[in-house]
N, C-alpha and C positions, 0 to 999 in steps of 0.2 A: 329407644323402645317406648311406645305409648302405653301408659298405664290404663287399665280398665276403670280405675277410680276417677280418672281425669274426666272433666265434663266440658271440655272445649269443643267447638264445632268440628275441629279436625279429629279429635279423639272419637267423637260420636260417629263421624264418617268412617274412620278407620276400622272400628269394631262392628260396623253394620254392612260395609261394602263386601262384595264377593271378591276376595283377593285372587282366586284362580282366574276369574274373568278379567280382572284388571291386569294381571301378569301376562295373560295370553294376548290381550290387545296391545300391551306394551311391546311384547315380543314381535308382533306383526309389524309395528311401526319401525322398529330397528331393522327387521328383515327387509322391509321395503326400501329403506335407505341403502342397505348393502346391495340389493338387486338393482336399484336405480344406478348405483355406481357401476354395475356390470353392463346394464343395457343401454344407458343413455349417451355415453361418449361418442359412439359412431354417428348417432343422429345429430348431435351438436356439431360435429366436424362437417357433416354433409351440409348443414345449414350455415356454415361459416362462423359458428360461435366458438367460444372457448371450450376446451375438452370437457370440463366439469361444470358447464353452465347449468344443466338441468339438475345436477347433484346439489349445487349451491342453492338453487331455487327451492329444491325439495326440502333442504334443511331449513330454509327460511319459512316454508309453509308448515313444517313439522312442529316447530317450537310453539307457534300460536295454536296449532291444532291440539297439541297435548295439553296446553293450558286450558283451552276451551272445553275439552273433554272432562278434565278433572273439575273445573269450575261448575259445569253443568251437572255433574254427578252429585253435587251437594244439594241440588234442588229437591224440595218435597214434591210429591205428586201434583199438588194443586198448582205449583209454579211451573212444573213440567208442561201441564196442559196449557197454561196461559202463554208460556214461551212458544210452544208449538203453534198456537193460534196466531201470534204475531209473526212468526217466521213464515207460516203458510200464507198469510195475507200479503206480506211483503214479497215473498217468492212468486206468487201468482201474478202480482202486479208487474214484476220484472219479466215474467214469462210473456205476458201480453205485450209489454214494451218491446221485448226482443222480436216478437212477430212483426210489430209495426215499424220498428226503427233499428233493429239489430243488423249486424253484418251477416251476409249470407255466406256460409261455408259448406261446400259439398252439397248444395241444394237445400240447405236447412238454415233457419234463423234461430239459433239456440243460445247465442252469446250476446251479452250487452254489458258495458262497463267492465269488460275483462273477466266476467264471471258467467257461469252457466247456471241460471236460477233454478232450473228443474232439479238440480242436485240437492238443493236445500228444501224444495217442496216435498221430496220423498219422505224423509223422516218425520216432518211435521204432519204430513197427510196421514201417516200410519198412527201417530199419537192421537190425532183428532178422530180417526175412524175407530180406534180402540176405545176412546172416550164415549163415542156415540153408541157403539155396540154394547159396552158394559152398562151404560145407563139404560139402554133399551131392555137389557136382560134383567135389570134390577128394579126398574120403575115402569110399569105399564101405562101410567098416566102421563108420561112424557113422550112426545113423538120423536124419540131419538133414532129409532130405526129408519124413519122416513128421512131424517137428516143424513144418516149413514148412506142411504140409497142415493140421495141427491149429490152427496159429496163426490162420488166416483165420476159421474159425467162432468161435473163442474171442474174437476181436475184434469181429466184426460182429454177433453175436447181441445183446450188450448195446446196441449202437448202434441196432439195429432196435427193441429194446424201448423206447427213449427216446420216440418214434422219430426217427431221423435218417437218412433214406434217401439224402440227398445225400452225406454223408460215407461211408456204407456203399458206395455206388457208386464213389466215388473210390478208396477203399482197395482194393476188389475189382479195379478196373481195373489199378492199379499192381501188385498181387500177381500178377494174370494175366500181365502183361508180364514180370515177373521169372521166373515159372514158364516162360514161353516162352524167355527168355534162358538158363535153366538147361539147355536142350537136351532137355527131355522130349518124349515122342512126341506127334505131331499128334493122336492119338486122345484124349489127355488134354486138349489144348487145346480140341478140339471139345466134349468133355464139359463143360469149365468154361463154355464159351460157352452150352451148353444149360442148365446150372444157372442161369446169370445170366439168360437169357431167361425161364426158369420163375419166377425170383424176381420179375422185373418184372411178369409176368402175375398172380402171386399178390398182389403189392402193388396192382395195378390192381383186382383183384376184391374184396379184403377191406379195403383202406384207403381210406376215402372221399375224403380230401383229395388223395391221389395220383391217384385216378381223376378227380377234378374238374380237377386241373391238366393231366392228359394230354388230357382231352376238350376243355378250353378252348383248349389249344394247337393241337389238330387242327382244331377248329371253334369259333372265338371266339363264334359266334352261338348255340351250344348251351348247355344247362345253366343255371347260375345267372346272376345279373345282371352288368352291365358292370363292377361294382366288382372282380370277380375278375381281370380283365385290365387294370385301370386303370394299374398301374405299368408293365407291358410296353408298353401302348399309348402312354403318356406318354413312355416312353423312346424309342420309335420316332419320335414327334413331335419329340423333342429333337434327334435326328440330322438330321431333315429341316429343322428350323428353323435349325440351325447351319450347314448346307451344308458346303462344302469348307474354308472358312477360319474359321468361327465368328463369333459376335457380339462377341467380345472378353471378357477377364477381368471377371467380376462383372456382365456384361450379360445373363446367362441369366434367363429368366422362368419356364420350365416347372419348374425345380428348386424353385420355391416351392410347387408342389402335388404334388411327388413325395416320398412319405413316406420312402423309404430312399435319398434322393439322396446321402447321405454314406457309405453302406455298399454294399449290393448293386448300386445303380444309379449309382454315381459315374462309370462309364464313359459313361453317357448325358449326364451334366452336362458332362463333358469334350467330348463331341461338339457340344453346343449352344454352349459358350463358346469352345472352341479349334478346332473344326472337324474334319471327317472326316480331313483330312491329318494332323493332330496325333494322332488316334486310330490311324491307320496307323503312325505313328512309335512309339507305345506298343506296338502289336502286334509291330513289328519288334524292339523292345528285348527283349520276352519271348522272341521266337523266337531272337534271338541268344544269350540265356542258355541256352536249351534245347539248341540246336545246338552251342554251345561246349562244354557239359558232356558231351554225348553223344560229341563228338570226343575229349575228354580221357579219357572212360571207355574208348573203343575202344583207346587207347594204353596204358592202365594194365595192368601185369603182375600186380598183386595182385588175385586173384579177388574178395575181399570188397570192396575199394575200387571195382572195376569195377561190381559189382552195386549197391552202395550209392549211388554217384554217379548211375548211370542211374536207379535207382528214385526217389531224392530229386528229381531234376530232372523226371522224369515226373510226380511228385506236384505239383510246382510248376507245370509247364506245363499239365497237365490242369485243375487248379483255375482257372488263368487263362483257359483256353479256354472252360470251362463258364460262368464269370461273363460273359465278353464275348459268348458265344453267346446267353445269356439276354437280355442287353441289346438285342441286335438281333433277338430273337424267332426264333432258330434252335433253341432248346430250351425246354422248360417251366421255369418258375421253380424254382430250387433253394435259394435262401437261402445262396449261397456267395460269399465275399468275393473281391475282386481283390487278389492278393498285394501287400503293401506300399503299395497305393494306397487301398483302402477303410479307413475308420475302424474301429478295434476293438482293444482291448487284448489279449485272448486270441489273436486272429488274428495280431497283429503280433509278440508275444513268441514264439509257437510257430513262426512263419515264420523268425524270427531264429535260433531253436534249430536248425531244419531246415537253414537255409542255412549256419549255422556247421558243422554236421556235413558238409554238402556241400563247403565250402571245405577242411575238414580232410582228407577222403578224396580230394580231387583234387590235393593238394599233391604236388610231385615228390619222390620218395624214392629213395635209392641202392638198387641191386639187393640189396646185402648186407642192408639192413633188411627187404626183402620176403622174402628167403630165410630170414632169422632169425625171421620171424613164423610160418613154417610149423611146426606142431606145438604152437602155443600152445593 
């Protein structure tokens, strides 16, 4: 037990961190390992790998991810901003390098040196946008709002060139939410919505695979063959097959023909083996994290910490909601992982970095430290 009288860095961290948030994120990490154990063996066997290949790799990623999350959560807000700036610059450089030199997978160049740099750009972008919006709201003599406006196109244009429309949409939604939080006029909010709608229409008109996904979502009988909706259809069958209580751990059968059962569609595997009630429990855990952080953000007196915590948890919550919505056929397929549940090294490490930033900016700090930060 850590004494309140102790003045070590760990004691200071322990008594200022939100332990409900920390425990919830830890629970998601453990849950992700269990569900990877359920969903990944069939994929490994189809690829000619050892049965627990992806499980072992997930453990290998999980340990440094947990260390990174805890280490990052010790940072003061000033170092959170500086770290985000470094990660953003490095990530964007790798995104551009991936466009030029990366390996093409399914018509997109998103990977280089074995990582997906756009995953690391997301949390860093949110922190920088929160920094700009908070400074713009606090100091009218600094052109921070202009920087915030320029930051979005500078980030999403390279992502569109990859192309990666899922991450582009996610980043744009979080940026728009921060824009709204900054108290800017409804005229601008409506304008951003119009630009977003125009972007979707342009993607539908000029990008064939986007048009195909939307058309198949609206009318599964239209367009190309049944293979285009095979994963979504199989995912829906998984929920129906599992019912309320599921078939039991390891008893699922549809995961054996579901290509991405360990990544994008692990939620469907959960439905078949553990049941719809268990899935509702997972949704409730994600909802608890989002609502808990939004409540903490509403009480935070530091503008930057308030914007950053709200933005980071919206990024986390929207990504979760999109993945689960795709699994139950409420949205077209996006190729987006379920945070801390899906298998993936880049996704897990980047989420740990983002949640480390989140824990850091939600820590309780004396008013003297908040006042002292003004003018940095």
